[in-house]
C-alpha positions as CSV (number, residue, x, y, z in Angstrom):
1,M,-57.5,68.6,-153.0
2,L,-58.7,67.9,-156.5
3,E,-58.3,64.1,-157.2
4,L,-57.8,64.7,-160.9
5,D,-54.5,64.2,-162.8
6,L,-55.5,64.4,-166.5
7,V,-58.4,65.5,-168.7
8,V,-58.5,64.0,-172.2
9,F,-60.5,66.3,-174.5
10,D,-61.8,65.5,-178.0
11,M,-61.0,68.2,-180.5
12,V,-63.6,69.0,-183.2
13,G,-67.0,69.7,-181.7
14,T,-65.6,69.7,-178.1
15,T,-62.7,72.2,-178.0
16,V,-62.5,73.2,-181.7
17,R,-65.4,74.7,-183.6
18,A,-65.1,73.2,-187.1
19,T,-67.8,70.6,-187.3
20,N,-69.3,71.5,-190.7
21,E,-66.0,71.3,-192.4
22,V,-65.6,67.6,-191.5
23,S,-69.1,66.7,-192.9
24,G,-68.5,68.6,-196.1
25,A,-65.1,67.1,-196.6
26,L,-66.4,63.5,-196.1
27,T,-69.3,64.2,-198.5
28,E,-66.9,65.5,-201.2
29,A,-64.4,62.7,-200.8
30,F,-67.0,60.0,-201.2
31,A,-68.6,61.8,-204.2
32,R,-65.3,61.5,-206.0
33,V,-65.7,57.7,-206.1
34,G,-69.4,57.9,-206.9
35,V,-70.7,57.3,-203.4
36,T,-73.4,59.6,-202.0
37,I,-73.5,59.5,-198.2
38,S,-76.3,60.8,-196.0
39,D,-76.2,63.1,-193.0
40,E,-77.3,60.1,-190.9
41,E,-74.2,58.1,-192.0
42,I,-71.9,61.0,-191.2
43,Q,-73.4,61.5,-187.8
44,A,-73.1,57.8,-187.0
45,V,-69.3,57.8,-187.5
46,R,-68.6,61.1,-185.8
47,G,-65.9,60.8,-183.2
48,K,-64.6,57.6,-184.7
49,S,-61.3,57.1,-186.5
50,K,-61.8,58.7,-189.9
51,R,-59.8,55.9,-191.6
52,E,-62.0,53.2,-190.0
53,A,-65.2,55.2,-190.6
54,I,-64.4,55.5,-194.4
55,S,-63.8,51.8,-194.6
56,D,-67.1,51.1,-192.8
57,I,-69.1,53.4,-195.2
58,L,-67.4,51.9,-198.3
59,M,-68.4,48.4,-197.0
60,C,-72.1,49.5,-196.7
61,H,-72.2,51.0,-200.2
62,L,-69.8,48.9,-202.2
63,G,-68.9,45.9,-200.2
64,A,-65.3,47.3,-200.5
65,A,-63.9,47.4,-197.0
66,D,-61.1,45.1,-198.1
67,D,-60.1,47.3,-201.1
68,R,-57.3,49.0,-199.4
69,D,-56.4,51.2,-202.4
70,L,-59.9,52.5,-202.7
71,A,-60.3,53.2,-198.9
72,S,-56.8,54.8,-198.8
73,G,-57.7,57.0,-201.8
74,V,-60.9,58.3,-200.2
75,Y,-59.1,58.8,-196.9
76,D,-56.3,60.8,-198.6
77,D,-58.8,62.9,-200.5
78,F,-60.7,63.6,-197.2
79,Q,-57.5,64.6,-195.4
80,H,-56.5,67.0,-198.3
81,I,-60.0,68.5,-198.5
82,V,-60.5,69.1,-194.8
83,S,-57.0,70.6,-194.5
84,E,-57.8,73.0,-197.4
85,R,-61.1,73.9,-195.8
86,Y,-59.5,74.6,-192.4
87,E,-56.8,76.8,-194.0
88,E,-59.4,78.7,-196.2
89,H,-62.2,79.2,-193.7
90,G,-60.2,79.0,-190.4
91,I,-61.2,77.4,-187.2
92,G,-62.1,78.7,-183.8
93,A,-62.2,77.6,-180.2
94,I,-65.4,76.5,-178.6
95,D,-66.4,79.2,-176.2
96,G,-64.5,78.9,-172.9
97,A,-62.0,76.3,-174.1
98,G,-59.0,78.5,-173.5
99,E,-60.2,79.6,-170.1
100,T,-60.9,76.0,-169.0
101,F,-57.4,75.0,-170.1
102,K,-55.9,77.8,-167.9
103,W,-58.1,76.8,-165.0
104,L,-56.9,73.1,-165.2
105,K,-53.3,74.2,-165.5
106,A,-53.7,76.3,-162.4
107,Q,-54.9,73.2,-160.5
108,G,-51.9,71.2,-161.7
109,V,-54.0,69.0,-164.0
110,K,-52.5,67.8,-167.3
111,I,-54.3,68.3,-170.6
112,A,-54.5,65.9,-173.6
113,L,-56.2,66.3,-176.9
114,S,-57.4,63.2,-178.7
115,T,-58.8,62.9,-182.2
116,G,-59.8,60.5,-184.9
117,F,-57.7,62.5,-187.4
118,D,-54.1,61.7,-188.2
119,R,-51.2,63.7,-187.0
120,A,-50.9,66.2,-189.9
121,I,-54.5,67.6,-189.3
122,A,-54.3,67.5,-185.6
123,D,-51.0,69.4,-185.6
124,T,-52.5,71.9,-188.0
125,M,-55.5,72.5,-185.7
126,V,-53.3,73.0,-182.6
127,R,-51.0,75.4,-184.5
128,M,-54.0,77.4,-185.8
129,M,-55.4,77.7,-182.3
130,S,-52.0,78.6,-180.7
131,W,-52.6,76.0,-178.0
132,N,-49.1,74.4,-177.9
133,P,-48.2,76.0,-174.5
134,S,-51.4,74.7,-172.8
135,I,-51.4,71.1,-174.1
136,D,-49.3,68.3,-172.6
137,T,-49.9,65.8,-175.4
138,V,-52.0,65.3,-178.6
139,V,-53.0,61.7,-179.4
140,C,-54.1,60.8,-182.9
141,N,-55.6,57.9,-184.7
142,E,-52.2,56.7,-186.0
143,D,-50.8,56.5,-182.5
144,V,-53.1,53.6,-181.5
145,P,-54.1,50.2,-182.9
146,Q,-57.8,51.0,-182.9
147,G,-59.8,54.3,-182.7
148,R,-62.8,55.1,-180.7
149,P,-64.9,53.5,-179.2
150,A,-61.9,51.5,-178.2
151,P,-60.2,53.1,-175.2
152,Y,-56.7,53.2,-176.6
153,L,-56.5,57.0,-177.3
154,I,-57.2,57.6,-173.6
155,F,-54.7,55.0,-172.5
156,R,-52.0,56.5,-174.8
157,A,-52.7,59.9,-173.3
158,M,-52.2,58.5,-169.8
159,E,-49.0,56.8,-170.8
160,R,-47.6,60.0,-172.3
161,T,-48.5,62.2,-169.3
162,G,-47.4,59.7,-166.7
163,C,-50.9,59.1,-165.3
164,E,-51.4,55.6,-163.8
165,C,-54.9,55.6,-162.4
166,V,-58.1,55.8,-164.6
167,H,-60.0,56.9,-161.5
168,R,-58.0,60.2,-161.6
169,V,-58.8,60.8,-165.3
170,A,-61.6,62.7,-167.0
171,T,-62.7,62.5,-170.6
172,V,-64.7,65.1,-172.5
173,G,-66.4,64.7,-175.9
174,D,-69.3,65.6,-178.1
175,T,-70.1,62.2,-179.6
176,V,-71.4,58.7,-178.7
177,S,-68.0,57.3,-179.6
178,D,-66.3,59.6,-177.1
179,L,-68.5,58.5,-174.3
180,Q,-68.2,54.8,-175.3
181,A,-64.4,55.2,-175.2
182,G,-64.5,56.8,-171.8
183,F,-66.7,54.0,-170.5
184,N,-64.4,51.4,-172.0
185,A,-61.4,53.0,-170.4
186,G,-63.1,53.1,-167.0
187,V,-62.4,56.7,-166.3
188,R,-64.0,58.4,-163.2
189,W,-65.5,61.3,-165.1
190,N,-66.9,60.5,-168.6
191,I,-68.4,63.9,-169.7
192,G,-70.5,64.7,-172.7
193,V,-70.8,68.2,-174.2
194,L,-73.6,69.6,-176.4
195,S,-71.4,71.9,-178.5
196,G,-70.8,69.4,-181.3
197,A,-72.1,66.5,-183.3
198,H,-74.6,64.6,-181.1
199,S,-77.7,65.7,-179.3
200,E,-78.4,65.4,-175.6
201,T,-80.7,62.5,-176.3
202,R,-78.0,60.5,-178.1
203,L,-75.4,61.3,-175.5
204,A,-77.7,60.4,-172.7
205,S,-78.2,56.9,-174.2
206,C,-74.6,56.1,-173.3
207,S,-73.0,55.6,-170.0
208,H,-71.8,59.0,-168.7
209,S,-71.1,60.9,-165.5
210,Q,-72.3,64.3,-166.7
211,I,-73.6,66.1,-169.7
212,I,-72.9,69.8,-169.9
213,T,-73.5,72.5,-172.5
214,S,-69.8,73.1,-173.3
215,V,-66.3,72.9,-171.9
216,K,-66.9,76.4,-170.5
217,E,-68.8,74.6,-167.7
218,L,-66.2,72.0,-167.0
219,P,-64.6,73.7,-163.9
220,S,-68.0,73.6,-162.2
221,V,-68.0,69.7,-162.5
222,F,-64.8,69.6,-160.3
223,E,-65.3,72.5,-158.0
224,P,-66.8,71.6,-154.6
C-alpha cells in the first residue's frame, strides 16, 4: 500500500509552463519605478512569495523595503502585467502533469497546488488549465504568514486536505525555495524537477530526496 496521502506541487515551472512570463513581468514592473533588475536577481527569488521578493529587491536597489506604498505599487503592477501576459499568450501544462494527477487520484492521493502568487493569478492559471476537478486545494501566498522557504504553504495544504503526518506527504518544485520549504516542513519526499527555473546543480545543493526531469516521472518515484 502506498504510504502517501498528499502531494504538494508548485505551479509555474513545475506543473505550469509559463516561466518566461514571470521574468518579463518582474522586469517590466521594476522598470516602471526606474529599477533595472538582472537575470541573476530574478533567479534568486524564483519560488518565493512575489510580494516578499519585490520588497527584497527594492531594499537592495533603493533601501526601500519599508516603503509600503512603493512595494505595493510594484507588486500591483507585476500582478497586472503577468495576468495580461497569461491571457494574451496562454499557458500550458508541463508534459505529463495531467497524467500524473490522474495516476495520483487513482491511488487515492490528494493533490495540492502551492504558489508564491496571490489568489487571483493562481485561480486564473487553474481555470486556464481546466484543472479544478483534479485539484483538492490551491494554497497561495496570501493564505500564509510567510512564503517559501518557510514551510507554511505545505502545512496549510495539509490542513485543508486533512493530512496529519508529514511523513506521508511529498512536495515537488523547480526552485531552491521549493526544496528548502519541503526540508523545513520535514516531508518524507522532497522532490526537485528540472522543468523550470533552477538547474540540477542548484537544486542538488539543497536537501532533497530525488531530482527528476519533470512531473511526468513522478509515479516512478512511488512505484515499487
